[in-house]
C-alpha positions in Angstrom: 7.6 -2.6 12.5 8.7 -6.1 13.4 6.7 -9.0 15.1 8.6 -7.9 18.4 6.2 -4.6 18.2 3.0 -6.8 18.1 1.9 -6.5 21.8 2.5 -2.7 21.8 0.5 -2.3 18.5 -2.5 -4.4 19.8 -2.4 -2.2 23.0 -2.3 0.9 20.7 -5.4 -0.4 18.8 -7.3 -1.3 21.9 -6.7 2.2 23.2 -7.9 4.0 20.3 -11.6 4.8 19.7 -13.0 3.4 16.4 -10.5 0.8 15.7 -11.9 -2.7 15.2 -9.7 -5.7 16.1 -10.5 -8.8 13.9 -9.2 -12.4 13.6 -6.8 -11.2 11.0 -5.1 -9.1 13.5 -3.8 -12.2 15.3 -0.1 -12.5 16.1 0.2 -15.4 13.3 -1.6 -13.3 10.7 0.3 -10.1 11.4 3.7 -12.1 11.4 2.9 -13.6 8.0 1.8 -10.2 6.7 5.2 -8.7 7.8 7.3 -11.5 6.5 5.4 -11.1 3.0 5.8 -7.3 3.1 9.3 -6.7 4.6 10.3 -3.1 5.7 6.9 -1.6 4.6 5.4 -1.3 8.0 6.2 1.3 10.6 5.9 2.2 14.3 6.2 5.6 16.0 7.6 5.6 19.6 7.6 8.0 22.4 10.0 6.5 25.2 9.2 2.8 25.4 5.5 3.0 24.1 4.0 2.6 20.7 2.1 5.8 19.9 1.4 5.1 16.4 1.6 2.4 13.6 0.9 1.7 10.1 1.0 -1.4 8.2 1.5 -1.5 4.3 1.9 -4.0 1.4 1.4 -4.6 -2.1 0.2 -7.1 -4.9 3.0 -6.1 -7.2 1.0 -3.2 -8.8 -0.9 -1.4 -6.0 -0.1 -0.6 -2.5 -2.2 -0.8 0.3 -2.2 0.9 3.8 -3.8 -0.7 6.8 -4.2 0.3 10.5 -2.8 3.9 10.3 -3.3 4.6 14.1 -2.2 7.3 16.2 -3.1 7.7 19.9 -5.4 10.6 20.2 -3.0 12.6 22.4 -0.2 12.3 19.9 -2.4 13.7 16.8 -2.0 16.8 15.0 1.8 16.5 15.5 2.6 15.0 12.0 3.0 11.5 13.4 0.3 10.0 11.1 1.6 12.0 8.2 5.1 10.8 8.7 4.1 7.2 9.1 1.9 7.3 5.7 5.0 8.9 3.9 7.3 6.3 5.2 4.8 3.6 3.5 4.5 5.4 0.3 8.4 6.2 0.1 9.0 2.5 0.7 6.4 1.4 -1.9 7.7 3.8 -4.5 11.0 2.3 -4.0 9.6 -0.9 -5.1 7.9 0.8 -8.2 4.4 0.8 -6.6 3.1 4.4 -7.3 -0.6 4.0 -6.5 -1.9 3.1 -3.0 -5.2 2.5 -1.5 -6.6 2.6 2.1 -10.0 1.6 3.3 -11.6 3.8 5.8 -14.9 2.9 7.8 -17.7 5.2 6.6 -18.2 5.9 10.3 -14.8 7.1 10.9 -15.2 10.6 9.9 -12.0 11.7 11.6 -9.8 9.3 9.5 -11.8 10.5 6.3 -10.9 14.0 7.0 -7.5 13.0 7.6 -7.0 11.5 4.1 -8.9 14.3 2.4 -6.5 16.8 3.9 -3.7 14.7 2.6 -5.1 14.9 -1.1 -6.1 11.3 -1.1 -9.2 10.8 -3.4 -12.5 9.3 -2.4 -13.1 6.6 -4.9 -16.9 6.4 -6.0 -16.5 4.5 -8.9 -16.0 1.0 -7.2 -17.5 -1.2 -4.7 -15.6 -3.2 -2.4 -16.9 -6.7 -1.9 -15.4 -9.3 0.6 -15.8 -13.1 1.0 -14.8 -15.0 4.2 -14.1 -18.6 3.6 -14.0 -19.2 7.4 -17.5 -18.3 7.8 -16.5 -16.0 10.6 -18.0 -12.4 10.5 -14.8 -11.2 12.5 -12.1 -12.4 9.9 
């Protein structure tokens, strides 16, 4: 994934039920993320259309996946699995062996996907967030 894919990724996000666009999904924020985490985010294309995407990065110790999205008509074809595997392989190449993903509690389909992939639901921690800008949509 490069910043040239931005419009296609945003289009994918708006076409996919259950996806929430935030201020952090702006072009500038996405470009900053991609520059900070080169060669760790991927798109799946069919023809000229982006039908899947995933962004990943790391903090030097742990990897983080964000926005694994596949258009509903392209699901159950291995697209999401391949996108996730590309991220995990790229992170492993950097020595990052443990990766996390946040999933909305209301997104049951995504929860089932990750559970089928042998990802473990963490029940021992709580995630807290703080937004300095004051915007609830950051």
